[in-house]
C-alpha positions as CSV (number, residue, x, y, z in Angstrom):
1,X,0.0,0.0,0.0
2,X,1.4,3.4,-0.9
3,X,2.0,6.1,1.7
4,X,-0.7,8.3,0.2
5,X,-3.3,5.5,0.4
6,X,-2.3,4.7,4.0
7,X,-2.6,8.4,5.0
8,X,-6.0,8.6,3.3
9,X,-7.1,5.5,5.2
10,X,-5.9,7.0,8.5
11,X,-7.8,10.3,7.8
12,X,-10.9,8.4,6.8
13,X,-10.9,6.3,10.0
14,X,-10.3,9.4,12.1
15,X,-13.2,11.2,10.5
16,X,-15.5,8.2,10.9
17,X,-14.5,7.9,14.6
18,X,-15.3,11.6,15.2
19,X,-18.6,11.3,13.3
20,X,-19.5,8.2,15.5
21,X,-18.8,10.1,18.7
22,X,-20.8,13.2,17.5
23,X,-23.8,11.0,16.4
24,X,-23.6,8.9,19.6
25,X,-23.6,11.9,21.9
26,X,-26.6,13.5,20.1
27,X,-28.6,10.3,20.1
28,X,-27.7,8.9,23.5
29,X,-28.1,11.7,26.0
30,X,-27.0,11.2,29.6
31,X,-30.1,10.3,31.7
32,X,-31.3,12.9,34.1
33,X,-30.6,11.9,37.7
34,X,-33.8,11.3,39.7
35,X,-32.7,13.5,42.5
36,X,-32.1,16.3,40.0
37,X,-35.5,15.8,38.5
38,X,-37.1,15.9,42.0
39,X,-35.2,19.1,42.8
40,X,-36.3,20.7,39.4
41,X,-39.9,19.8,40.1
42,X,-39.8,21.2,43.6
43,X,-38.3,24.5,42.6
44,X,-39.7,25.1,39.2
45,X,-42.6,22.8,38.6
46,X,-44.8,23.3,41.6
47,X,-45.3,27.0,41.5
48,X,-44.3,27.6,45.1
49,X,-45.4,30.8,46.8
50,X,-42.9,33.0,48.6
51,X,-43.7,31.5,52.0
52,X,-43.2,28.0,50.8
53,X,-39.9,28.9,49.1
54,X,-38.6,30.4,52.4
55,X,-39.6,27.3,54.4
56,X,-38.1,25.0,51.8
57,X,-34.9,26.9,51.7
58,X,-34.7,26.6,55.5
59,X,-35.3,22.9,55.4
60,X,-32.7,22.4,52.6
61,X,-30.1,24.4,54.6
62,X,-30.8,22.3,57.7
63,X,-30.6,19.0,55.7
64,X,-27.4,20.1,54.0
65,X,-25.7,20.3,57.4
66,X,-27.1,17.0,58.6
67,X,-26.0,15.3,55.3
68,X,-22.5,16.7,55.5
69,X,-22.1,15.5,59.0
70,X,-23.2,12.0,58.2
71,X,-21.0,12.0,55.0
72,X,-18.0,12.9,57.1
73,X,-18.8,10.0,59.5
74,X,-19.0,7.7,56.4
75,X,-15.6,8.9,55.3
76,X,-14.2,8.2,58.7
77,X,-16.0,4.8,58.6
78,X,-14.2,4.0,55.4
79,X,-10.8,5.0,56.9
80,X,-11.6,2.7,59.9
81,X,-12.5,-0.1,57.6
82,X,-9.3,0.3,55.6
83,X,-7.3,0.2,58.8
84,X,-9.2,-2.9,60.0
85,X,-8.6,-4.7,56.7
86,X,-4.9,-3.7,56.8
87,X,-4.6,-5.0,60.4
88,X,-6.6,-8.2,60.0
89,X,-6.1,-9.1,56.3
90,X,-9.4,-10.8,56.3
91,X,-13.0,-10.8,57.7
92,X,-12.1,-10.5,61.4
93,X,-13.9,-8.8,64.3
94,X,-12.4,-5.3,63.5
95,X,-13.5,-5.5,59.9
96,X,-17.0,-6.7,60.9
97,X,-17.3,-3.9,63.4
98,X,-16.2,-1.3,60.9
99,X,-18.7,-2.6,58.4
100,X,-21.5,-2.4,61.0
101,X,-20.5,1.3,61.7
102,X,-20.7,2.0,58.0
103,X,-24.1,0.4,57.7
104,X,-25.4,2.3,60.8
105,X,-24.3,5.6,59.3
106,X,-25.7,4.7,55.8
107,X,-29.0,4.0,57.5
108,X,-28.8,7.3,59.4
109,X,-28.3,9.1,56.1
110,X,-31.3,7.3,54.5
111,X,-33.5,8.1,57.5
112,X,-32.4,11.7,57.5
113,X,-33.1,11.9,53.8
114,X,-36.6,10.5,54.3
115,X,-37.3,12.9,57.1
116,X,-36.2,15.7,54.9
117,X,-38.5,14.5,52.1
118,X,-41.5,14.3,54.5
119,X,-40.7,17.7,55.9
120,X,-40.6,19.2,52.4
121,X,-43.9,17.5,51.6
122,X,-45.5,19.2,54.6
123,X,-44.8,22.6,53.1
124,X,-46.8,21.8,50.0
125,X,-50.5,22.2,49.1
126,X,-52.4,19.0,48.4
127,X,-52.2,19.5,44.6
128,X,-48.4,20.1,44.9
129,X,-48.0,17.2,47.2
130,X,-49.6,14.8,44.7
131,X,-47.1,15.8,42.0
132,X,-44.3,15.6,44.6
133,X,-45.3,12.1,45.7
134,X,-45.3,10.9,42.1
135,X,-41.8,12.4,41.6
136,X,-40.5,10.7,44.8
137,X,-41.9,7.3,43.7
138,X,-40.3,7.8,40.3
139,X,-37.0,8.8,41.9
140,X,-37.0,5.7,44.1
141,X,-37.9,3.3,41.3
142,X,-35.9,4.7,38.4
143,X,-33.5,2.5,36.7
144,X,-30.0,3.7,37.7
145,X,-28.5,3.1,34.3
């Protein structure tokens, strides 16, 4: 094969690859995360009045602090688990205790999140709450792919 033909082949393959990426990105958009969808609905789809917005902002600020605290505990749990694995090199009592701490804190985060969702729901009118409930169910049952 001549050098000219080889270069044309390389250019053609490159152009085809770029075209494939462009087409793929336009056809296969990244899915919207359920929590983002819920947040969008809450702040833009339910037509909140000023009082509701203020109350929700307070709830979100409070929850952000709680979530951050639990996430810090989870990071510490991971460090403790790593240390236990390094010390025991297997599924020993330190590893099991570290896993239990992680599970406890993961449960605390889930409970705090649910309490936050229920607190937000209390701010809504019945018509808004019905839409919110549907969005929560959708977020909890969405395919994570």
